[in-house]
N, C-alpha and C positions, 0 to 999 in steps of 0.2 A: 714458379713464383705465384703468389696470391697477391694481386694488386691491392684488394680491400686490407688484408692483413698488413701488408708492407705499409700501408696508409696509416692504420691504426697503431702500429708498433714502430713508427719511424724511428731510426737510429738503433734499434735492437736488431742486429744481424743475426745472432745466434744465442743458444742458450748460455753461453760463456759471459755475454752481456748482462743477462738476467741475473745470473749468479753474481757477478760484480755488483750490480746495482742493489741487490737484497742484501748483500752481506755489508756494504758500506752505508747504507741507510740504516739497516738494523744496529751497526756498530755505533753510528753517529748518535741514534735517539738512546742507546744504552748509556754512552759516555756522557751525554747532555744529562740524562737522569741522574747519573753519579754525582755531577756537580750540582745539580738542583736539589739533590737529597739533603745536603747542608742548609740550603735556603729554606726548603720546607721545614726542616726540623727548627729552625730559629723562627718560623712563623711569618716568613716573609710573604709578600703578594706573588712575587715571580718565584715559585717554586719547582717541584720535581716536573709537572707537567709543561710548565712555560720552558724550562731549559730543554727538556727532550724536543718539544717543537722546534726551538731555535736551532739546536744542533742539525735536526733533521732536515730543517729548510735551508740551512746553509749549505749542508752536504748536497741537496738536491739542486740547488742554484749552481754548484760547481760540477756536479756528476752528469747532469742532463746534457750540458753543452759538450762535455768530454765524450760522452756515449755517441752524441749526434756528430762527432767529428770536427768540433770547432778547432782551430788552430790555437796552440798554446799560447802564442804572443796575444791572442784576443782574449784569452781567459783572464788576464789581469784586469780588464775592465769590469768584468763579471765580478771578481772577488773585490774590487774597489766599492762597486755598489753594495755588495752585501755588507762591507765594512761601515759604509756612510748609512745603510738603511738600519743596520742593528743600532746605531747610535740613536736614532729617534725612540726605538723601544727603551733602551737603557735610559733614556732622558724622562721617559715616563714613570720610572720607579723612584725617581729621585724628588724628594720634598724637601722645601726649605721651611723650616719651622719658625715663623716668624717671633713669635713669643719666646722662644727657648735660644734664639740666635745661633742655630745650628743647622747643619743639612743632614738628611736622613736618606739612606738608599743607596750610597755610592758604592758599597760592597756587593750590593746585588746588581747594581748597574754593571760594575766591573765583571761580575760573574757571569751575566748574559753576553756581554762583549767576548770574554773568553770563550763561552759555550759555541758563539757563532765562529770563532777561530778554530776550535776543535772540529766542529763540523765541516769548515772549509778543508782542514787538513785530511779529514776522513774522506770527503769527496774527492779530493786529489789523489786518495790511495796512500798518504803518508800516516798510515796508521800507528805507527810507533812513536812518531812525533806528537800524535794526539794522545795516546796513552801516557807518555811522560808528562805532558802538559796537564793532563788530569790528575797524575800523582802530584806534581807540584801543587796544583790547586787543592787537592785535599790537605797537603801539608799546610798550606796558607789558611784554608777555611777552618778545618779541624784543630789542628795542632796549635797553631798560633792564636785561635780563639780562647783556648784554654790558658795560654801564657798571658794573653792579654787581659782576661778576666782576673787571673791571679795578681797581675800588677795593679789593676785598678782596684781590687779589694784592699791591697796594702796601702793604697794612696788616700782612700777614702777615709775621714776621720771618724772614730766611733762617737756615738752621741749618747 
């Protein structure tokens, strides 16, 4: 055993740990990007890169303690911290437009929150749950946007 290597790569006991880490972090970033793609397309401040980073960070916050051998009962605290912390990021994209009496950015904030959830799921190894959540997010963000615009076009009076 090499003490220096063991100190630098603490928690990584073999190549299998490295593969798990690389796959989960990559999948988290890709899934986050797929959610952020729609926000990017809509011209929102929190777009592709932001969503990728949120998913990656959430996965890392969960994965690193798992690989280091944390007890699963203690992992709940980590997940709670991620959920609370991402609330501050989401709050940063919400704007109240005083003149127009409306709030802007709620869908983006919700998508950032969902992206963190997807990252946590991937970090835990629940890849299929994360993929299914992504599919539902796409349904909500892409398909329902088309339906929403179609109904608002019908409700807007012509001048």
